[in-house]
C-alpha positions in Angstrom: 0.0 -0.1 0.0 1.2 3.5 -0.7 -0.3 5.2 2.3 -1.3 2.6 4.8 -0.6 -0.9 6.2 -3.5 -3.2 7.2 -2.3 -3.9 10.8 -1.8 -1.0 13.2 -0.3 1.8 10.9 -1.1 5.3 12.2 -2.5 7.4 9.4 -1.5 10.9 8.7 -3.2 13.3 11.4 -5.3 16.1 10.1 -4.0 19.6 10.3 -6.2 22.3 11.8 -7.0 23.5 8.2 -7.7 19.9 7.4 -10.1 19.4 10.2 -12.1 22.5 9.3 -12.2 21.3 5.7 -13.5 18.0 7.0 -16.2 19.6 9.1 -17.5 21.2 5.9 -17.2 17.8 4.0 -19.4 16.1 6.6 -22.0 18.8 6.1 -21.9 18.2 2.3 -22.3 14.5 2.9 -25.4 15.0 4.8 -26.8 17.0 1.8 -26.0 14.0 -0.4 -27.6 11.7 1.9 -30.8 13.8 2.0 -31.5 12.7 -1.7 -30.1 9.1 -1.5 -31.8 5.8 -0.5 -30.1 5.5 2.9 -27.6 2.8 3.2 -27.8 1.6 -0.5 -24.8 1.8 -2.8 -26.3 4.2 -5.5 -27.5 5.9 -7.2 -25.4 9.0 -6.8 -25.8 12.2 -8.9 -23.4 13.1 -11.7 -20.6 15.5 -10.4 -18.3 15.3 -13.3 -18.2 19.0 -14.7 -17.4 18.3 -18.3 -20.1 15.7 -18.9 -22.8 17.0 -21.1 -25.0 13.9 -21.5 -28.3 12.6 -20.1 -27.0 10.3 -17.5 -28.4 10.8 -14.0 -26.6 8.2 -12.0 -22.6 8.2 -11.7 -22.4 4.7 -10.4 -20.7 2.1 -12.9 -19.2 -1.2 -12.1 -20.6 -3.4 -14.7 -17.2 -4.9 -15.6 -16.6 -6.0 -12.1 -20.0 -7.7 -12.0 -19.2 -9.3 -15.4 -16.1 -10.8 -13.8 -17.9 -12.0 -10.8 -20.2 -13.9 -13.2 -17.1 -15.1 -15.4 -15.6 -16.5 -12.2 -18.9 -18.1 -11.1 -19.3 -19.8 -14.6 -15.6 -20.9 -14.7 -16.1 -22.6 -11.4 -19.2 -24.6 -12.9 -17.1 -25.6 -16.1 -14.1 -26.7 -14.0 -15.9 -30.0 -13.2 -16.8 -30.8 -16.8 -13.2 -32.2 -17.6 -12.9 -35.3 -19.7 -9.6 -37.2 -20.2 -11.0 -38.9 -23.4 -12.0 -35.8 -25.4 -9.3 -35.3 -28.1 -11.0 -31.9 -29.0 -10.1 -30.4 -25.6 -13.6 -28.8 -25.6 -13.7 -28.6 -21.8 -10.4 -26.6 -21.6 -11.3 -24.3 -24.5 -14.7 -23.5 -22.9 -12.9 -22.6 -19.8 -10.4 -20.5 -21.4 -13.4 -18.6 -23.1 -14.6 -17.6 -19.6 -11.1 -16.7 -18.7 -10.1 -14.6 -21.7 -13.2 -13.5 -23.6 -14.6 -10.0 -23.6 -18.1 -10.6 -24.6 -19.0 -7.7 -26.9 -21.4 -9.8 -28.9 -23.4 -11.0 -25.9 -22.9 -14.7 -26.9 -21.3 -16.0 -23.4 -24.0 -17.4 -21.5 -24.0 -17.0 -17.7 -23.6 -20.4 -16.2 -24.2 -19.5 -12.5 -26.8 -18.2 -11.5 -29.1 -19.5 -14.3 -32.5 -18.3 -14.7 -35.1 -20.5 -12.8 -38.8 -20.1 -11.6 -37.7 -19.9 -8.0 -34.9 -17.4 -8.7 -35.6 -15.7 -11.9 -32.6 -13.4 -13.1 -32.5 -10.5 -15.4 -29.4 -11.1 -17.3 -28.6 -14.3 -19.4 -25.3 -13.3 -21.1 -22.1 -11.9 -19.7 -22.1 -9.0 -22.2 -25.3 -7.8 -20.8 -23.1 -6.4 -17.9 -20.1 -5.6 -19.7 -18.6 -6.3 -23.2 -15.3 -5.2 -22.3 -14.5 -7.3 -19.2 -12.4 -10.5 -18.8 -10.5 -12.3 -16.0 -7.1 -12.9 -17.6 -6.3 -9.2 -18.0 -6.9 -8.6 -14.3 -5.0 -11.5 -12.7 -2.1 -11.0 -10.4 1.1 -10.8 -12.7 3.4 -11.4 -9.9 5.4 -14.8 -9.5 3.3 -17.0 -7.3 5.6 -18.9 -4.9 2.6 -20.6 -3.4 2.5 -22.8 -6.6 5.2 -24.8 -8.3 6.7 -23.7 -11.6 7.3 -20.0 -10.8 4.4 -18.9 -12.8 2.5 -15.7 -12.8 -1.1 -15.6 -11.4 -2.7 -15.8 -14.7 -0.4 -18.6 -15.7 -1.3 -20.6 -12.7 -5.1 -20.2 -13.5 -4.3 -21.3 -17.0 -2.2 -24.2 -15.9 -5.2 -25.3 -13.6 -7.6 -24.9 -16.3 -5.5 -27.1 -18.7 -5.4 -29.8 -16.0 -9.0 -29.5 -15.2 -10.0 -29.9 -18.8 -8.2 -33.3 -19.0 -9.4 -34.6 -15.7 -12.8 -36.5 -15.0 -15.0 -34.3 -13.1 -12.2 -31.9 -12.5 -10.8 -33.8 -9.6 -7.4 -35.6 -9.9 -7.5 -38.4 -7.4 -4.0 -39.5 -8.1 -2.2 -36.1 -7.2 -4.9 -34.9 -5.0 -6.1 -31.8 -7.0 -9.8 -30.6 -6.9 -9.6 -28.1 -9.7 -13.1 -26.4 -9.3 -12.1 -25.4 -5.7 -8.6 -24.4 -6.6 -9.5 -22.5 -9.6 -12.5 -20.8 -7.8 -10.8 -19.7 -4.6 -7.4 -18.6 -6.3 -9.3 -16.5 -8.9 -11.3 -14.7 -6.3 -8.0 -13.7 -4.8 -5.8 -13.2 -7.8 -8.6 -11.1 -9.7 -11.1 -9.7 -7.3 -9.3 -9.1 -4.0 -6.1 -8.3 -5.9 -7.7 -5.6 -8.2 -9.7 -4.0 -5.3 -7.0 -3.7 -2.6 -3.8 -3.7 -4.7 -5.0 -1.3 -7.4 -8.3 0.6 -7.1 -8.0 1.2 -3.4 -4.2 1.6 -3.4 -2.6 3.6 -6.2 -6.0 5.2 -7.5 -6.7 6.6 -4.1 -3.7 8.7 -4.1 -3.8 12.5 -5.0 -2.1 12.2 -8.2 -3.9 9.2 -9.7 -7.6 9.4 -11.2 -8.3 12.8 -9.7 -11.8 13.6 -8.6 -11.9 16.9 -10.7 -11.3 15.1 -14.0 -13.4 12.3 -15.8 -12.1 8.8 -15.4 -11.4 8.7 -19.1 -12.5 11.1 -22.0 -16.1 11.5 -22.3 -17.0 9.6 -19.0 -19.8 10.6 -16.9 -18.1 9.8 -13.7 -14.9 11.3 -12.1 -11.7 9.4 -11.6 -12.3 8.7 -7.9 -15.9 8.0 -8.3 -15.2 5.3 -10.7 -12.2 3.8 -8.9 -14.2 3.5 -5.8 -17.1 1.9 -7.7 -15.1 -0.7 -9.3 -13.5 -1.8 -6.0 -16.9 -2.2 -4.6 -18.0 -4.3 -7.6 -15.1 -6.7 -6.9 -16.2 -7.1 -3.2 -19.4 -8.8 -4.4 -22.1 -7.3 -2.2 -25.6 -6.5 -3.4 -26.1 -2.7 -3.4 -28.8 -3.0 -0.7 -26.8 -5.3 1.6 -27.1 -2.9 4.6 -30.7 -3.7 4.5 -30.3 -7.4 4.7 -29.1 -9.7 7.5 -26.1 -11.8 7.0 -28.2 -14.8 6.8 -30.4 -13.2 4.1 -27.3 -12.2 2.1 -26.1 -15.7 2.3 -29.2 -17.2 1.1 -29.3 -14.7 -1.9 -26.0 -16.0 -2.9 -27.3 -19.5 -2.6 -30.4 -18.7 -4.7 -32.6 -19.4 -1.9 -34.3 -16.1 -1.2 -35.8 -14.1 -3.9 -37.7 -11.7 -1.7 -34.5 -10.6 0.0 -32.7 -10.4 -3.4 -35.3 -8.4 -5.5 -34.8 -4.9 -3.9 -36.8 -3.0 -6.5 -39.6 -5.6 -6.5 -39.7 -6.0 -10.3 -39.9 -9.9 -10.0 -36.5 -10.6 -11.2 -32.8 -10.6 -9.7 -30.6 -7.8 -11.2 -27.2 -9.7 -11.1 -25.5 -6.3 -11.2 -27.0 -4.7 -8.2 -29.1 -7.5 -6.2 -26.8 -10.5 -6.0 -24.2 -11.6 -3.6 -21.0 -13.1 -4.8 -17.4 -14.3 -4.0 -15.9 -12.9 -0.7 -19.1 -11.0 0.2 -20.7 -14.4 0.4 -17.9 -15.7 2.7 -18.3 -12.7 5.0 -22.1 -13.5 5.1 -21.5 -17.2 6.0 -19.2 -16.1 8.9 -21.4 -13.2 10.1 -24.8 -15.2 10.2 -23.2 -17.2 13.1 -23.3 -14.0 15.1 -19.5 -13.6 16.0 -18.4 -11.3 13.2 -19.8 -8.4 11.2 -17.4 -8.4 8.2 -20.1 -8.0 5.5 -21.7 -4.8 6.9 -18.3 -3.3 8.1 -16.9 -3.6 4.6 -20.0 -2.7 2.6 -20.7 0.3 5.0 -17.3 1.5 4.6 -17.7 1.4 0.8 -21.0 3.3 1.0 -19.5 6.0 3.4 -16.4 6.4 1.1 -18.6 7.0 -1.9 -20.8 9.6 -0.3 -17.6 11.3 0.8 -16.5 11.4 -2.8 -19.8 12.3 -4.2 -20.0 15.2 -1.8 -16.8 16.8 -3.1 -19.1 17.5 -6.2 -16.6 16.9 -8.9 -13.8 19.0 -7.1 -10.3 17.7 -6.4 -10.3 15.7 -3.0 -8.6 17.7 -0.2 -5.8 16.4 2.0 -8.5 16.0 4.7 -10.8 14.0 2.2 -8.1 11.9 1.0 -6.9 11.0 4.6 -10.6 10.0 5.4 -10.8 7.8 2.3 -7.5 6.0 3.5 -9.5 5.3 6.8 -12.1 3.7 4.8 -9.7 1.7 2.7 -8.1 0.4 5.9 -11.4 -0.7 7.1 -12.3 -2.4 3.8 -9.0 -4.1 3.0 -8.1 -5.2 6.6 -11.5 -6.8 7.0 -11.5 -8.3 3.4 -8.1 -9.8 4.1 -9.4 -11.3 7.5 -12.4 -12.9 5.7 -9.7 -14.7 3.5 -7.7 -15.8 6.6 -10.8 -16.9 8.2 -11.4 -19.2 5.3 -7.7 -20.6 5.5 -8.3 -21.1 9.3 -11.7 -22.9 8.5 -10.4 -25.2 5.8 -7.2 -26.1 7.7 -9.7 -27.4 10.5 -11.6 -29.3 7.9 -8.6 -30.9 6.4 -7.5 -31.9 10.0 -10.7 -33.6 10.5 -10.7 -35.3 7.2 -7.3 -36.7 7.8 -8.6 -38.4 11.0 -11.3 -39.9 8.9 -8.5 -41.2 6.4 -6.5 -42.7 9.3 -9.7 -44.6 10.3 -10.5 -45.8 6.9 -6.9 -47.1 6.5 -7.3 -48.9 9.8 -10.7 -50.4 9.0 -10.4 -50.9 5.1 -13.7 -49.1 4.4 -14.9 -45.6 3.9 -11.9 -44.5 2.1 -13.8 -43.1 -1.1 -16.1 -41.0 0.9 -13.3 -39.7 3.1 -11.0 -38.7 0.2 -13.8 -37.0 -1.7 -14.3 -34.8 1.2 -10.5 -34.3 1.9 -9.6 -33.3 -1.7 -12.4 -30.8 -1.8 -11.4 -29.2 1.6 -7.8 -29.2 0.7 -8.5 -27.4 -2.6 -10.6 -24.9 -0.8 -7.6 -24.4 1.8 -5.0 -24.1 -0.9 -7.0 -21.8 -3.0 -7.6 -19.5 -0.2 -4.1 -19.5 1.0 -3.0 -18.5 -2.5 -5.7 -15.8 -2.6 -4.5 -14.4 0.8 -0.9 -13.8 -1.0 -2.6 -11.8 -3.7 -3.1 -8.6 -1.7 -0.8 -5.5 -1.0 0.8 -6.7 2.0 3.9 -8.7 1.5 3.9 -10.9 4.6 6.6 -13.0 3.3 7.5 -14.7 6.5 3.8 -15.8 7.2 3.3 -16.8 3.7 6.5 -18.8 3.5 5.7 -20.8 6.7 2.2 -21.4 5.5 3.2 -22.7 2.1 5.8 -24.9 3.6 3.4 -26.7 6.0 0.6 -26.8 3.3 2.8 -27.9 0.4 2.0 -27.8 -3.3 -0.4 -30.8 -3.0 -2.2 -32.7 -0.2 -0.4 -35.5 1.6 -1.9 -38.6 -0.1 -2.8 -41.8 2.0 0.3 -43.5 0.5 2.3 -40.6 1.9 3.2 -39.3 -1.5 2.9 -35.5 -2.1 3.4 -33.1 -5.1 6.5 -31.2 -4.8 7.1 -29.6 -8.1 6.3 -29.5 -11.9 8.6 -30.8 -14.7 9.4 -29.1 -18.0 6.3 -30.8 -19.7 4.0 -29.6 -17.1 3.6 -33.0 -15.2 3.6 -33.1 -11.5 6.7 -34.3 -9.6 6.0 -36.2 -6.4 8.0 -37.3 -3.5 7.5 -39.0 -0.1 5.8 -36.8 2.3 5.7 -36.9 6.2 3.3 -39.0 8.1 -0.4 -38.3 8.4 0.0 -37.5 12.0 2.6 -34.8 11.1 0.6 -33.4 8.3 -2.4 -33.1 10.8 -0.1 -31.1 13.1 0.8 -28.7 10.3 -3.0 -28.0 10.0 -3.1 -27.1 13.4 -0.1 -24.8 13.1 -1.6 -23.2 10.2 -4.6 -22.3 12.3 -2.4 -21.0 14.9 -0.6 -18.9 12.4 -3.7 -17.4 11.0 -5.0 -16.6 14.4 -1.7 -15.0 15.3 -1.2 -12.8 12.4 -4.8 -11.9 11.7 -7.6 -10.4 13.7 -9.8 -13.6 13.5 -13.1 -13.9 15.3 -15.1 -16.5 13.6 -12.5 -19.2 13.9 -14.8 -21.9 12.4 -13.5 -25.6 12.8 -11.1 -24.6 15.4 -9.1 -27.9 16.2 -6.1 -26.2 18.0 -7.3 -27.6 21.3 -6.0 -31.0 20.2 -2.6 -29.8 19.5 -0.9 -30.9 22.8 -2.3 -34.6 22.5 -1.1 -34.7 18.9 2.3 -33.4 19.6 2.7 -36.1 22.2 1.5 -38.7 19.7 3.8 -37.9 16.8 6.5 -35.9 18.4 8.1 -32.7 17.3 11.3 -33.4 15.4 10.2 -33.9 11.8 7.5 -31.1 12.3 10.3 -28.6 13.3 12.2 -29.4 10.1 9.2 -28.1 8.1 8.0 -25.3 10.3 
C-alpha cells in the first residue's frame, strides 16, 4: 500500500485546516444523503463537470460484476473435464470464460441461471459488460505458493488445462480438486487483488485518477468515483446489503431468497446490483453465526467512502478528504483480508478432521472413497484461499512462506506421496511426504498462524485444542524441520 498498512499503522493526522475542511465535508455528505436511498450503494448524482449527456447516476461497475459472473461460470465448467475428449472442448470453454470480452453478448451466464424460483434479469455476460475478462486483471506477480514460478494468470491457465483433461475436475492421483482451486484462487488473484492492490491503492492517491477530471475522456463519472465503484464491484455485495441480515445475504448467494434479493420488486434479480458474490458471500457465511460483522463493516465503509467522494461535487479531494478515504480503505481491506484468513483457518480445520477419517479408513479398510472426496475438496479450498491471501498488497513473506511450507504444493496422500514440483512438460513431480500425523499437526499450526497474524473472530472448525495430544502422539522432530 502507498499510504497505509493493514495492521496498526497510524494514518496521517489532520492539520487544523484539514479538520475545518473535514467539518464542511461532513455537512456536504449530509446533503448528499438527503437525496439518497439511505444505506444503499447508489444511485449517486453526476458530479463530473465536463459531462454534457443525459446520465443521472454516476455509479458504474458493470465490468466488475461481469467478472464475478465469469468466475462463477468458470467454477461450474471446471467440473466438466474429460480425459477422453481429443478436441479439448472443456479446456477451450473454460479459457473462453477466462479470456473473452463478451462484446457480442454470446457468452452464457452459467451461474446463476434463470429459474422459476430465482429468476434473473441477465442471461449473457455481455449484458453486464462487453469489455471485461478475468485474465487481463489477474495478479501478474510470480506465485511462490504454486510450483513452476508462474504468474497468477499462468497459474490459472495451468489449472484450467489440467481440469480440462481430468474427469469431473478432480485428480485423485495427485489430490487436486480443480473447481475449488480455480475458484478460490481466482477470487483472490483477480477480485481481491484488483480492489486492494489497485483501485483502493494507487488510484486513491492524490496524483492518480483525480476527482476533478473524468475517469477517461467522455466519462460521466470522475476518476475517484469510478475507481471506488470498481473496488466495490469486486467485493461482491448487493447494493442493498445494509438492509439485509447476514443470513439473508447468504441465502441470496445460494439462490434461496428471491424476496431478499429483489430490492426493486420487479420480479427478477438484477445480477449487477441485487446478487451476493465471492468474498461478500463468505463474509455472510461467517457473520450469520453471530460472532463477526465483516459484511456490513466492509459494505458500510464502501458506502461511506462513496458518499464522501460524491459530496466533493466533482472537485479535487482535499488532504483531509483523502486521509478519510484512506481510513475507509483500511477498514475495507483489513476486513476483506481477514475474511480470506478466516477461510484458511476454517479449511485447515476441515482438512485436519478429514485426515482423522482417512486414518480410520486405513485402519478399517472401509470408507476411504467418501473420506478422500471430502479431503480433496477441503484441501482445494484451503490451498485456493491460502494462495488468494497472498494476492493482496501486504507482503507478509515470513507468514506466507511458513504457511506454504506446511501446506505444500499438494495434499499428503494416503500412501504418503505429495506433489513437490512440476517438470518441463507440466507434469507433477511427487516425493515421499511426512506421516499423516505430522500433516495433521501442520494444519493446526496453520490455524495458529492465522489466529496470530490476523484479527480472526469466527474461527470456524477450530481444532487447535487437540495440538498438545497430537504433539505427544507424533513428536516434534520432523515437524520442526518443516515449520
